[in-house]
Every structure is written in structure tokens, then in C-alpha cells.
Short mmCIF file of the C-alpha atoms (twelve columns), coordinates in Angstrom:
data_MODEL
# 
_entry.id   MODEL 
# 
loop_
_atom_site.group_PDB 
_atom_site.id 
_atom_site.type_symbol 
_atom_site.label_atom_id 
_atom_site.label_alt_id 
_atom_site.label_comp_id 
_atom_site.label_asym_id 
_atom_site.label_seq_id 
_atom_site.Cartn_x 
_atom_site.Cartn_y 
_atom_site.Cartn_z 
_atom_site.pdbx_PDB_model_num 
ATOM 1   C CA . MET A 1   117.326 114.070 72.131  1 
ATOM 2   C CA . GLY A 2   114.293 115.644 73.573  1 
ATOM 3   C CA . ARG A 3   111.763 113.923 71.746  1 
ATOM 4   C CA . ASN A 4   113.171 110.770 71.450  1 
ATOM 5   C CA . THR A 5   113.828 110.331 75.281  1 
ATOM 6   C CA . ALA A 6   110.362 108.353 75.742  1 
ATOM 7   C CA . ARG A 7   111.469 106.004 72.721  1 
ATOM 8   C CA . THR A 8   114.723 105.248 74.677  1 
ATOM 9   C CA . LEU A 9   112.505 104.873 78.006  1 
ATOM 10  C CA . ILE A 10  110.048 102.232 76.041  1 
ATOM 11  C CA . VAL A 11  113.262 100.509 74.587  1 
ATOM 12  C CA . CYS A 12  114.936 100.125 78.028  1 
ATOM 13  C CA . VAL A 13  111.918 99.024  79.866  1 
ATOM 14  C CA . GLY A 14  110.942 96.312  76.942  1 
ATOM 15  C CA . ALA A 15  114.761 95.200  76.876  1 
ATOM 16  C CA . LEU A 16  114.624 94.510  80.575  1 
ATOM 17  C CA . ILE A 17  110.916 92.940  80.442  1 
ATOM 18  C CA . GLY A 18  112.142 90.743  77.378  1 
ATOM 19  C CA . LEU A 19  115.420 89.566  79.673  1 
ATOM 20  C CA . GLY A 20  112.890 88.889  82.903  1 
ATOM 21  C CA . LEU A 21  110.765 86.437  80.958  1 
ATOM 22  C CA . VAL A 22  113.755 84.599  79.220  1 
ATOM 23  C CA . MET A 23  115.235 84.155  82.683  1 
ATOM 24  C CA . LEU A 24  111.916 83.213  84.582  1 
ATOM 25  C CA . THR A 25  111.430 80.625  81.612  1 
ATOM 26  C CA . SER A 26  115.301 79.301  82.534  1 
ATOM 27  C CA . VAL A 27  114.684 79.358  86.230  1 
ATOM 28  C CA . GLY A 28  110.971 78.348  86.574  1 
ATOM 29  C CA . ALA A 29  111.561 74.590  86.143  1 
ATOM 30  C CA . PHE A 30  113.978 74.163  89.229  1 
ATOM 31  C CA . SER A 31  111.892 76.382  91.512  1 
ATOM 32  C CA . PRO A 32  110.294 74.435  94.295  1 
ATOM 33  C CA . ASP A 33  107.828 77.045  94.336  1 
ATOM 34  C CA . ASN A 34  106.458 76.654  90.641  1 
ATOM 35  C CA . ARG A 35  103.603 74.283  91.718  1 
ATOM 36  C CA . GLY A 36  104.878 71.368  89.599  1 
ATOM 37  C CA . GLN A 37  104.550 73.450  86.301  1 
ATOM 38  C CA . PRO A 38  107.637 74.568  85.056  1 
ATOM 39  C CA . HIS A 39  106.408 77.488  83.074  1 
ATOM 40  C CA . PHE A 40  104.137 78.557  86.192  1 
ATOM 41  C CA . PHE A 41  106.266 82.292  86.659  1 
ATOM 42  C CA . LEU A 42  106.364 83.113  83.182  1 
ATOM 43  C CA . GLN A 43  102.748 82.492  82.664  1 
ATOM 44  C CA . ARG A 44  101.634 84.468  85.869  1 
ATOM 45  C CA . GLN A 45  104.590 86.817  84.784  1 
ATOM 46  C CA . GLY A 46  102.913 87.025  81.431  1 
ATOM 47  C CA . LEU A 47  99.276  87.986  82.696  1 
ATOM 48  C CA . TRP A 48  100.666 90.703  85.240  1 
ATOM 49  C CA . LEU A 49  102.481 92.147  82.396  1 
ATOM 50  C CA . VAL A 50  99.242  92.279  80.075  1 
ATOM 51  C CA . ALA A 51  97.508  94.204  83.130  1 
ATOM 52  C CA . GLY A 52  100.589 96.172  83.874  1 
ATOM 53  C CA . ILE A 53  100.456 97.610  80.080  1 
ATOM 54  C CA . GLY A 54  96.849  98.707  80.493  1 
ATOM 55  C CA . VAL A 55  97.752  100.490 83.872  1 
ATOM 56  C CA . CYS A 56  100.768 102.001 82.053  1 
ATOM 57  C CA . ALA A 57  98.372  103.404 79.059  1 
ATOM 58  C CA . VAL A 58  96.052  104.834 81.693  1 
ATOM 59  C CA . PHE A 59  98.490  106.447 83.342  1 
ATOM 60  C CA . SER A 60  99.928  107.506 80.263  1 
ATOM 61  C CA . ARG A 61  97.151  109.840 78.961  1 
ATOM 62  C CA . MET A 62  95.874  110.729 82.289  1 
ATOM 63  C CA . ASP A 63  96.434  114.408 83.043  1 
ATOM 64  C CA . VAL A 64  99.111  114.569 86.030  1 
ATOM 65  C CA . LYS A 65  97.167  117.288 87.897  1 
ATOM 66  C CA . THR A 66  93.900  115.235 87.977  1 
ATOM 67  C CA . LEU A 67  96.456  112.606 89.435  1 
ATOM 68  C CA . LEU A 68  97.904  114.875 91.982  1 
ATOM 69  C CA . LYS A 69  94.238  116.134 92.630  1 
ATOM 70  C CA . TYR A 70  93.478  112.659 94.184  1 
ATOM 71  C CA . GLY A 71  96.970  111.977 96.016  1 
ATOM 72  C CA . GLY A 72  95.881  111.927 99.818  1 
ATOM 73  C CA . TRP A 73  92.922  109.483 98.731  1 
ATOM 74  C CA . ILE A 74  95.090  107.266 96.606  1 
ATOM 75  C CA . LEU A 75  97.484  106.963 99.837  1 
ATOM 76  C CA . LEU A 76  94.455  106.488 101.937 1 
ATOM 77  C CA . GLY A 77  93.109  103.642 99.864  1 
ATOM 78  C CA . THR A 78  96.818  102.022 99.854  1 
ATOM 79  C CA . THR A 79  96.903  102.225 103.117 1 
ATOM 80  C CA . LEU A 80  93.650  100.249 103.708 1 
ATOM 81  C CA . MET A 81  95.016  97.601  101.421 1 
ATOM 82  C CA . VAL A 82  98.170  97.136  103.736 1 
ATOM 83  C CA . VAL A 83  95.862  96.924  106.745 1 
ATOM 84  C CA . ALA A 84  93.559  94.430  104.865 1 
ATOM 85  C CA . SER A 85  96.809  92.156  104.915 1 
ATOM 86  C CA . PHE A 86  96.276  91.515  108.165 1 
ATOM 87  C CA . ILE A 87  92.468  90.461  108.202 1 
ATOM 88  C CA . PRO A 88  92.021  86.721  108.359 1 
ATOM 89  C CA . GLY A 89  90.691  85.443  105.076 1 
ATOM 90  C CA . ILE A 90  91.696  88.224  103.206 1 
ATOM 91  C CA . GLY A 91  95.394  88.559  104.002 1 
ATOM 92  C CA . ARG A 92  97.793  85.747  103.371 1 
ATOM 93  C CA . THR A 93  100.902 85.236  105.843 1 
ATOM 94  C CA . VAL A 94  103.968 83.290  104.177 1 
ATOM 95  C CA . LYS A 95  107.153 82.962  106.491 1 
ATOM 96  C CA . GLY A 96  105.605 84.986  109.397 1 
ATOM 97  C CA . SER A 97  105.144 87.969  107.060 1 
ATOM 98  C CA . ALA A 98  101.341 89.269  106.710 1 
ATOM 99  C CA . ARG A 99  102.390 91.163  103.289 1 
ATOM 100 C CA . TRP A 100 99.970  89.673  100.641 1 
ATOM 101 C CA . ILE A 101 95.974  89.822  100.104 1 
ATOM 102 C CA . HIS A 102 94.027  87.332  98.111  1 
ATOM 103 C CA . LEU A 103 92.547  88.492  94.842  1 
ATOM 104 C CA . GLY A 104 90.983  85.508  93.408  1 
ATOM 105 C CA . SER A 105 93.885  83.002  92.140  1 
ATOM 106 C CA . PHE A 106 96.123  85.945  92.533  1 
ATOM 107 C CA . VAL A 107 97.724  87.462  95.395  1 
ATOM 108 C CA . LEU A 108 98.522  91.286  95.518  1 
ATOM 109 C CA . GLN A 109 100.862 92.855  97.770  1 
ATOM 110 C CA . PRO A 110 100.057 96.417  99.028  1 
ATOM 111 C CA . GLY A 111 103.260 97.542  100.086 1 
ATOM 112 C CA . GLU A 112 104.441 98.093  96.532  1 
ATOM 113 C CA . PHE A 113 101.467 99.630  95.468  1 
ATOM 114 C CA . LEU A 114 102.052 101.926 98.565  1 
ATOM 115 C CA . LYS A 115 105.245 102.956 97.391  1 
ATOM 116 C CA . LEU A 116 104.034 104.750 94.205  1 
ATOM 117 C CA . ALA A 117 100.928 106.136 96.324  1 
ATOM 118 C CA . THR A 118 103.324 107.760 98.404  1 
ATOM 119 C CA . VAL A 119 105.276 109.538 95.384  1 
ATOM 120 C CA . ILE A 120 101.663 110.679 94.196  1 
ATOM 121 C CA . PHE A 121 100.861 112.226 97.380  1 
ATOM 122 C CA . ALA A 122 104.311 113.553 98.162  1 
ATOM 123 C CA . ALA A 123 104.114 115.268 94.599  1 
ATOM 124 C CA . SER A 124 100.456 116.513 95.473  1 
ATOM 125 C CA . TRP A 125 101.745 118.079 98.820  1 
ATOM 126 C CA . VAL A 126 104.347 119.785 97.186  1 
ATOM 127 C CA . ARG A 127 101.654 121.406 94.686  1 
ATOM 128 C CA . MET A 128 99.667  121.984 97.721  1 
ATOM 129 C CA . GLN A 129 102.020 123.830 99.875  1 
ATOM 130 C CA . GLY A 130 104.222 125.811 97.319  1 
ATOM 131 C CA . ALA A 131 106.208 128.362 98.589  1 
ATOM 132 C CA . ARG A 132 105.437 126.927 102.028 1 
ATOM 133 C CA . MET A 133 107.926 123.842 101.332 1 
ATOM 134 C CA . LYS A 134 110.895 125.628 102.411 1 
ATOM 135 C CA . SER A 135 109.575 125.660 105.575 1 
ATOM 136 C CA . PRO A 136 110.875 122.787 107.888 1 
ATOM 137 C CA . TRP A 137 107.458 122.360 109.489 1 
ATOM 138 C CA . TYR A 138 105.335 122.262 106.058 1 
ATOM 139 C CA . GLY A 139 107.921 120.986 103.874 1 
ATOM 140 C CA . LEU A 140 108.961 118.101 105.854 1 
ATOM 141 C CA . ILE A 141 108.085 117.140 109.121 1 
ATOM 142 C CA . LEU A 142 104.320 117.609 108.853 1 
ATOM 143 C CA . PRO A 143 104.124 115.593 105.454 1 
ATOM 144 C CA . MET A 144 106.435 112.691 107.164 1 
ATOM 145 C CA . LEU A 145 104.100 112.205 109.982 1 
ATOM 146 C CA . ILE A 146 101.248 111.620 107.839 1 
ATOM 147 C CA . LEU A 147 103.452 108.834 106.278 1 
ATOM 148 C CA . VAL A 148 104.450 107.327 109.482 1 
ATOM 149 C CA . VAL A 149 101.089 105.925 109.620 1 
ATOM 150 C CA . PRO A 150 101.111 103.306 106.604 1 
ATOM 151 C CA . VAL A 151 105.261 103.156 107.452 1 
ATOM 152 C CA . LEU A 152 104.002 101.725 111.020 1 
ATOM 153 C CA . PHE A 153 101.709 99.075  109.378 1 
ATOM 154 C CA . LEU A 154 104.500 98.097  107.011 1 
ATOM 155 C CA . VAL A 155 106.570 97.558  109.764 1 
ATOM 156 C CA . LYS A 156 104.082 95.712  111.652 1 
ATOM 157 C CA . GLN A 157 103.846 93.210  108.606 1 
ATOM 158 C CA . PRO A 158 106.798 92.698  109.095 1 
ATOM 159 C CA . ASP A 159 108.102 94.645  105.892 1 
ATOM 160 C CA . LEU A 160 111.336 96.777  106.593 1 
ATOM 161 C CA . GLY A 161 112.491 97.148  103.073 1 
ATOM 162 C CA . SER A 162 109.319 98.694  101.795 1 
ATOM 163 C CA . ALA A 163 108.967 100.877 104.791 1 
ATOM 164 C CA . VAL A 164 112.546 102.214 103.959 1 
ATOM 165 C CA . PHE A 165 111.581 102.866 100.502 1 
ATOM 166 C CA . VAL A 166 108.475 104.792 101.297 1 
ATOM 167 C CA . LEU A 167 110.619 107.207 103.745 1 
ATOM 168 C CA . ALA A 168 113.124 107.309 101.119 1 
ATOM 169 C CA . VAL A 169 111.286 108.217 98.188  1 
ATOM 170 C CA . ALA A 170 109.131 110.606 99.781  1 
ATOM 171 C CA . ALA A 171 112.470 112.167 100.814 1 
ATOM 172 C CA . VAL A 172 113.652 112.491 97.085  1 
ATOM 173 C CA . VAL A 173 110.265 114.087 95.946  1 
ATOM 174 C CA . PHE A 174 110.159 116.410 99.304  1 
ATOM 175 C CA . PHE A 175 113.876 117.727 98.380  1 
ATOM 176 C CA . VAL A 176 112.921 117.834 94.700  1 
ATOM 177 C CA . GLY A 177 109.895 120.206 95.882  1 
ATOM 178 C CA . GLY A 178 112.092 122.333 97.991  1 
ATOM 179 C CA . ALA A 179 112.115 120.882 101.273 1 
ATOM 180 C CA . PRO A 180 115.173 122.175 103.064 1 
ATOM 181 C CA . ILE A 181 118.218 120.074 102.923 1 
ATOM 182 C CA . LEU A 182 119.637 120.365 106.752 1 
ATOM 183 C CA . PRO A 183 116.502 119.082 108.332 1 
ATOM 184 C CA . LEU A 184 116.261 116.385 105.445 1 
ATOM 185 C CA . GLY A 185 119.633 115.161 106.312 1 
ATOM 186 C CA . ILE A 186 118.546 114.921 110.335 1 
ATOM 187 C CA . LEU A 187 115.589 113.387 109.450 1 
ATOM 188 C CA . GLY A 188 117.268 110.570 107.300 1 
ATOM 189 C CA . LEU A 189 119.841 109.916 110.213 1 
ATOM 190 C CA . LEU A 190 116.887 109.192 112.619 1 
ATOM 191 C CA . ALA A 191 115.496 107.027 110.068 1 
ATOM 192 C CA . ILE A 192 118.137 105.008 109.581 1 
ATOM 193 C CA . GLY A 193 119.167 105.186 113.277 1 
ATOM 194 C CA . GLY A 194 115.040 103.637 113.893 1 
ATOM 195 C CA . VAL A 195 115.538 101.463 110.906 1 
ATOM 196 C CA . LEU A 196 118.621 100.013 112.891 1 
ATOM 197 C CA . ALA A 197 116.776 100.012 116.430 1 
ATOM 198 C CA . LEU A 198 113.886 97.847  114.684 1 
ATOM 199 C CA . ALA A 199 116.268 95.338  112.965 1 
ATOM 200 C CA . TRP A 200 117.962 94.778  116.519 1 
ATOM 201 C CA . SER A 201 114.746 94.011  117.990 1 
ATOM 202 C CA . MET A 202 113.885 91.561  115.535 1 
ATOM 203 C CA . PRO A 203 115.984 88.223  115.708 1 
ATOM 204 C CA . GLU A 204 115.528 87.459  112.099 1 
ATOM 205 C CA . ARG A 205 116.963 90.701  110.888 1 
ATOM 206 C CA . MET A 206 119.534 90.911  113.335 1 
ATOM 207 C CA . GLY A 207 120.623 87.790  112.214 1 
ATOM 208 C CA . ARG A 208 120.446 89.324  108.650 1 
ATOM 209 C CA . LEU A 209 122.467 92.194  109.636 1 
ATOM 210 C CA . MET A 210 125.065 89.492  111.277 1 
ATOM 211 C CA . ALA A 211 125.332 87.694  108.178 1 
ATOM 212 C CA . PHE A 212 126.019 90.723  106.439 1 
ATOM 213 C CA . MET A 213 128.891 91.847  108.820 1 
ATOM 214 C CA . ASP A 214 130.436 88.438  108.648 1 
ATOM 215 C CA . PRO A 215 129.194 86.705  105.692 1 
ATOM 216 C CA . GLU A 216 131.984 83.834  105.909 1 
ATOM 217 C CA . ALA A 217 130.889 83.159  109.546 1 
ATOM 218 C CA . HIS A 218 127.423 82.474  108.364 1 
ATOM 219 C CA . GLN A 219 127.604 80.674  104.990 1 
ATOM 220 C CA . GLN A 220 125.032 77.956  106.367 1 
ATOM 221 C CA . GLY A 221 122.598 80.345  108.280 1 
ATOM 222 C CA . GLY A 222 121.894 84.362  107.464 1 
ATOM 223 C CA . GLY A 223 124.901 84.191  104.709 1 
ATOM 224 C CA . TRP A 224 123.592 81.419  102.725 1 
ATOM 225 C CA . GLN A 225 122.025 83.401  99.936  1 
ATOM 226 C CA . VAL A 226 124.439 85.705  99.114  1 
ATOM 227 C CA . SER A 227 127.287 83.453  99.405  1 
ATOM 228 C CA . GLN A 228 125.328 81.356  96.736  1 
ATOM 229 C CA . ALA A 229 124.805 84.486  94.726  1 
ATOM 230 C CA . LEU A 230 128.133 85.287  94.598  1 
ATOM 231 C CA . ILE A 231 129.333 81.589  93.621  1 
ATOM 232 C CA . ALA A 232 126.793 82.198  90.646  1 
ATOM 233 C CA . LEU A 233 128.258 85.561  89.421  1 
ATOM 234 C CA . GLY A 234 131.620 84.120  89.752  1 
ATOM 235 C CA . SER A 235 130.964 80.803  88.021  1 
ATOM 236 C CA . GLY A 236 129.396 82.810  84.952  1 
ATOM 237 C CA . GLY A 237 132.594 84.666  84.056  1 
ATOM 238 C CA . THR A 238 132.426 87.109  81.144  1 
ATOM 239 C CA . GLN A 239 130.470 84.932  78.992  1 
ATOM 240 C CA . GLY A 240 128.605 82.719  81.161  1 
ATOM 241 C CA . VAL A 241 128.014 78.869  81.202  1 
ATOM 242 C CA . GLY A 242 124.986 79.301  78.638  1 
ATOM 243 C CA . LEU A 243 121.328 79.663  78.724  1 
ATOM 244 C CA . GLY A 244 119.302 77.186  81.009  1 
ATOM 245 C CA . GLN A 245 122.806 75.801  82.035  1 
ATOM 246 C CA . SER A 246 122.715 77.338  85.523  1 
ATOM 247 C CA . ILE A 247 123.901 74.898  88.399  1 
ATOM 248 C CA . GLN A 248 122.971 77.261  91.591  1 
ATOM 249 C CA . LYS A 249 119.131 77.577  90.495  1 
ATOM 250 C CA . MET A 250 119.104 74.236  90.920  1 
ATOM 251 C CA . PHE A 251 117.864 74.419  94.572  1 
ATOM 252 C CA . TYR A 252 121.417 75.947  95.806  1 
ATOM 253 C CA . LEU A 253 120.083 79.651  95.787  1 
ATOM 254 C CA . PRO A 254 116.682 80.009  97.420  1 
ATOM 255 C CA . GLU A 255 114.549 83.019  95.507  1 
ATOM 256 C CA . ALA A 256 116.282 82.610  92.301  1 
ATOM 257 C CA . HIS A 257 113.212 83.536  90.537  1 
ATOM 258 C CA . THR A 258 112.771 86.918  92.509  1 
ATOM 259 C CA . ASP A 259 115.311 88.643  94.692  1 
ATOM 260 C CA . PHE A 260 118.268 86.339  93.645  1 
ATOM 261 C CA . ILE A 261 117.505 86.295  90.037  1 
ATOM 262 C CA . PHE A 262 120.492 88.607  88.817  1 
ATOM 263 C CA . PRO A 263 123.135 86.129  89.845  1 
ATOM 264 C CA . ILE A 264 121.509 83.274  87.894  1 
ATOM 265 C CA . LEU A 265 121.589 85.894  85.102  1 
ATOM 266 C CA . GLY A 266 125.123 86.236  85.557  1 
ATOM 267 C CA . GLU A 267 125.659 82.796  85.816  1 
ATOM 268 C CA . GLU A 268 124.006 81.882  82.309  1 
ATOM 269 C CA . LEU A 269 124.572 84.569  80.463  1 
ATOM 270 C CA . GLY A 270 128.243 86.530  81.911  1 
ATOM 271 C CA . LEU A 271 129.743 89.814  82.769  1 
ATOM 272 C CA . VAL A 272 128.522 90.977  79.649  1 
ATOM 273 C CA . ALA A 273 125.161 90.399  80.250  1 
ATOM 274 C CA . THR A 274 125.060 91.670  83.760  1 
ATOM 275 C CA . LEU A 275 126.849 95.156  82.887  1 
ATOM 276 C CA . SER A 276 124.436 95.793  79.979  1 
ATOM 277 C CA . VAL A 277 121.578 94.976  82.616  1 
ATOM 278 C CA . VAL A 278 123.344 97.846  84.635  1 
ATOM 279 C CA . VAL A 279 123.926 100.101 81.551  1 
ATOM 280 C CA . VAL A 280 120.112 99.974  80.576  1 
ATOM 281 C CA . PHE A 281 119.054 100.605 84.305  1 
ATOM 282 C CA . LEU A 282 121.143 103.822 83.949  1 
ATOM 283 C CA . LEU A 283 120.197 105.121 80.574  1 
ATOM 284 C CA . PHE A 284 116.205 104.510 82.117  1 
ATOM 285 C CA . THR A 285 117.211 106.900 84.948  1 
ATOM 286 C CA . LEU A 286 118.800 109.409 82.612  1 
ATOM 287 C CA . SER A 287 115.517 109.459 80.439  1 
ATOM 288 C CA . GLY A 288 113.399 109.628 83.103  1 
ATOM 289 C CA . GLY A 289 115.580 112.284 84.756  1 
ATOM 290 C CA . TYR A 290 115.726 114.408 81.362  1 
ATOM 291 C CA . ILE A 291 111.933 113.950 81.000  1 
ATOM 292 C CA . SER A 292 111.239 115.340 84.532  1 
ATOM 293 C CA . CYS A 293 114.073 118.339 84.132  1 
ATOM 294 C CA . HIS A 294 112.074 119.461 81.361  1 
ATOM 295 C CA . VAL A 295 108.656 119.653 82.826  1 
ATOM 296 C CA . GLN A 296 107.958 123.184 83.125  1 
ATOM 297 C CA . ASP A 297 106.080 122.509 86.238  1 
ATOM 298 C CA . SER A 298 107.834 122.284 89.123  1 
ATOM 299 C CA . THR A 299 105.364 120.005 90.645  1 
ATOM 300 C CA . GLY A 300 105.474 117.855 87.682  1 
ATOM 301 C CA . MET A 301 109.227 117.766 87.896  1 
ATOM 302 C CA . ALA A 302 109.086 116.483 91.741  1 
ATOM 303 C CA . LEU A 303 106.711 113.588 90.525  1 
ATOM 304 C CA . GLY A 304 108.687 112.257 87.630  1 
ATOM 305 C CA . ILE A 305 111.865 112.329 89.785  1 
ATOM 306 C CA . GLY A 306 109.842 110.403 92.214  1 
ATOM 307 C CA . ALA A 307 108.443 108.100 89.645  1 
ATOM 308 C CA . THR A 308 112.280 107.386 88.365  1 
ATOM 309 C CA . ALA A 309 113.948 107.272 91.493  1 
ATOM 310 C CA . LEU A 310 111.349 104.695 92.734  1 
ATOM 311 C CA . VAL A 311 112.386 102.371 89.615  1 
ATOM 312 C CA . ALA A 312 116.079 103.327 89.994  1 
ATOM 313 C CA . MET A 313 116.187 102.836 94.022  1 
ATOM 314 C CA . GLN A 314 114.949 99.317  93.818  1 
ATOM 315 C CA . ALA A 315 117.257 98.347  91.245  1 
ATOM 316 C CA . VAL A 316 120.570 99.746  92.904  1 
ATOM 317 C CA . ALA A 317 119.133 97.873  96.324  1 
ATOM 318 C CA . ASN A 318 118.462 94.792  94.691  1 
ATOM 319 C CA . LEU A 319 122.251 94.920  92.794  1 
ATOM 320 C CA . ALA A 320 123.718 95.830  95.938  1 
ATOM 321 C CA . VAL A 321 122.172 92.990  98.187  1 
ATOM 322 C CA . VAL A 322 123.195 90.258  95.930  1 
ATOM 323 C CA . THR A 323 126.745 91.572  95.450  1 
ATOM 324 C CA . SER A 324 126.754 91.627  99.581  1 
ATOM 325 C CA . LEU A 325 127.034 95.567  99.496  1 
ATOM 326 C CA . LEU A 326 124.021 95.852  101.431 1 
ATOM 327 C CA . PRO A 327 121.795 93.136  103.818 1 
ATOM 328 C CA . PRO A 328 118.959 91.348  102.301 1 
ATOM 329 C CA . LYS A 329 115.968 93.046  102.009 1 
ATOM 330 C CA . GLY A 330 113.647 91.143  100.043 1 
ATOM 331 C CA . VAL A 331 113.716 93.589  96.869  1 
ATOM 332 C CA . GLY A 332 113.210 92.146  93.638  1 
ATOM 333 C CA . LEU A 333 114.942 93.552  90.371  1 
ATOM 334 C CA . PRO A 334 112.404 96.139  88.590  1 
ATOM 335 C CA . PHE A 335 110.956 94.247  84.999  1 
ATOM 336 C CA . ILE A 336 113.054 91.141  85.486  1 
ATOM 337 C CA . SER A 337 112.144 89.422  88.965  1 
ATOM 338 C CA . TYR A 338 108.881 87.691  89.244  1 
ATOM 339 C CA . GLY A 339 106.595 89.591  90.984  1 
ATOM 340 C CA . GLY A 340 102.887 91.133  89.715  1 
ATOM 341 C CA . SER A 341 102.494 93.735  91.913  1 
ATOM 342 C CA . ASN A 342 105.789 95.100  91.493  1 
ATOM 343 C CA . LEU A 343 105.720 94.978  87.879  1 
ATOM 344 C CA . VAL A 344 102.315 96.618  87.600  1 
ATOM 345 C CA . LEU A 345 103.776 99.092  90.238  1 
ATOM 346 C CA . CYS A 346 106.774 99.796  87.627  1 
ATOM 347 C CA . LEU A 347 104.582 100.048 84.778  1 
ATOM 348 C CA . ALA A 348 102.656 102.602 86.328  1 
ATOM 349 C CA . ALA A 349 105.553 104.585 86.934  1 
ATOM 350 C CA . VAL A 350 106.718 104.400 83.357  1 
ATOM 351 C CA . GLY A 351 103.043 105.803 82.538  1 
ATOM 352 C CA . ILE A 352 103.458 108.668 84.800  1 
ATOM 353 C CA . LEU A 353 106.698 109.588 82.790  1 
ATOM 354 C CA . LEU A 354 105.166 109.196 79.597  1 
ATOM 355 C CA . SER A 355 102.368 111.600 80.681  1 
ATOM 356 C CA . LEU A 356 105.052 113.799 81.769  1 
ATOM 357 C CA . HIS A 357 106.938 113.678 78.157  1 
ATOM 358 C CA . ARG A 358 103.615 114.834 76.766  1 
ATOM 359 C CA . GLN A 359 103.876 118.037 78.688  1 
ATOM 360 C CA . ALA A 360 107.709 118.547 78.509  1 
ATOM 361 C CA . GLN A 361 109.130 121.364 76.628  1 
ATOM 362 C CA . TYR A 362 112.108 120.377 74.863  1 
ATOM 363 C CA . GLN A 363 114.334 123.392 72.734  1 
ATOM 364 C CA . GLU A 364 114.213 121.782 69.246  1 
ATOM 365 C CA . ALA A 365 117.506 122.902 67.242  1 
ATOM 366 C CA . PRO A 366 116.178 125.450 64.837  1 
ATOM 367 C CA . ARG A 367 115.853 124.170 61.171  1 
ATOM 368 C CA . SER A 368 117.771 125.988 58.223  1 
ATOM 369 C CA . ARG A 369 115.724 127.780 55.963  1 
ATOM 370 C CA . ARG A 370 115.677 127.271 52.264  1 
ATOM 371 C CA . ILE A 371 117.338 130.093 50.011  1 
ATOM 372 C CA . VAL A 372 115.024 131.345 47.678  1 
ATOM 373 C CA . GLY A 373 116.172 133.720 44.788  1 
ATOM 374 C CA . GLY A 374 119.230 134.485 47.013  1 
ATOM 375 C CA . LYS A 375 117.151 135.367 49.869  1 
ATOM 376 C CA . LYS A 376 115.919 133.527 52.859  1 
# 
């Protein structure tokens, strides 16, 4: 399997991206955000895809040691991008959230790039500390204190979903890098408590939590999206109603092209398609983990596991939200949902895994030697 793992990874990514483009073609014509152009989302996603493939190619050819050398600067740069989202004329505020910055006719979401920067920074920290990662202070507390700064800016936007992902993916990398388990668990519980406290202080987030706790009582309010998502998934059955035939995408299900594209996929293509997506994400995760575990350098393994977890955790979170297992977080489905920043982020993570694949050492099965003249 060793040398073919990268092919499996690429096939999984290609299948997910292809399916995403098909669904954006189906959903885009009925979205109120398509600016009057039925193929607006498809065209924009296509342009971002070209940029993402370029980024993936660059990362795949880059030596990870060079990348980790500038981990701190990469984190600083992306943090400044998040800060720029608050500057009038540069940042863009939508529905009370200052999460975007203008780049010509395109819009970037710095919080997405901060997630990848966190993985790179955390892996570079593991490389720098070495054996000291077993210390609670050097292996966990100190780097987490550094990450508190960008996390607070994400909270200010507000973007609690990205803030949680930054801390979660950092914890994964530090754990793989040798951080002690007990302090990591305690810190995780404190982080969960802090997020709940913040959500309690924000009326909109609190409304989402209440709707999650009792969706039937909030079907006309905070529970509307999830209720319509479940209707879409149920309407699809096993075979689906047919590509392009969804009813829920016709202004019933908000954000059908981004966070809630998976229910439309289930409605149009059925249970077989939705389960296939889950299987492909599982194969992607296993492939990324397999590559990472065969990198001889422990730092490279931590980086690979972090890059894999970055994509896998977003997929799990999105699928959990649309099936009412988690409260809405504003997390898209990697490679499928509309969103250029997230697509570039995920393809960059794939590039890192491909770079690590070139450095991995796999044990190949020994070839049988030909017997000539009765001797080997």
C-alpha cells in the first residue's frame, strides 16, 4: 500500500472536489446570494480551485524543514490578516461578523488560513522543544498561551468555530509531539467551559444552543436550518429525488451552497451518495495518517497528523451539525462546500501530506529472485 497511498489521497480529494462542483451547479441557480448568475458559485469556486492547486503544488515540493523554520512568522502573518479584517475599508462585515478582507473582487477569510498556520506553528514548536515537550510548561501551557492571542481576535470577530478549531488542532499536534496527556485533558475541559461561557454571553450563540437542545420548540427560529436539513436528508431516501430536483434548496434551506450543502446532496442523490462521501473522507483520513506515521522524523509526523486532522475535524463537525449532533458552527464541508479560502486551506494541507509522502519510508515486500542454473 505504501507507495500508492498518495494516489489514494489524490483520488479522494479529486472525487470530493468533483462532487462539490456538481452540487454547486445544482444549488447555485436557486441561491439568493448568486448575484443573479446561475453559475456564479461554480465560476468562483473554479478560480479558487486553480489557485488551490497551485498552492498544493508549491507545498508538495517544499521541504517541510524549511516550512517549519518559519512557523512563528507564518502564525504572526495570518494573525495580522485576522486583525486587518477589523480595519474599515479593508475588512468586510457580514451579519455582524468581521471575518473577511477584500482582495480585489475576491474576499478572503483569514481565520481559515490561521488554522493551517496553527498546524505549522505547533509542529515547529515540537521541533524546537524536542524532549522538553514532555514538560507541561514547554509542551503545552506556553505554546497555548501564545495561541491565545490570535484566538482572542477570532472570538472578537466573532468566529467561535474557528477559535475552537485552532485550539483543537494545536492540541492534536502537541499530543502527537509528546505533550503530557493529563494537562492536555484538563486544558481541553477548561477550553470547553470557556467556549460555553462565551456562548452564554452572546445572545445569538445562546439562541443556537437553545435551539440545539430543543429543536422542535425552535423550528421557526434558531432551529430552522437544522430542521430543513433533516427534511432534505429524509426526503432523499436511498436513491434521491434526482440531480437538480431538490425542493429544499429553493429558498427553504439557508446557506445551502456552503455549510448545508450536504443535506441537498442527500436529497438529490440519496443515502448511497452521502455514505460514499463519508467513506471517502474516512479513506482520506486513513491515507493521511498512514503517510504521517511512516515519516521517520517525529516532527514531520506531528505536522502530517495535524494537516490530516485539520480536514477531518472540519468534515466531522459539518456532518454533525447538519444531522443535529452539534449546534451550528459555520463550518463548511471540505472540498465540497462553496468557499475559496477553505478550499485553498484544504489543498495546502494536501500539499503538505504529499511532501511528507516523498520523505516517508515504506517497507516494500521483497521481490523473489530469479533462479538461474539451480542457484539464486
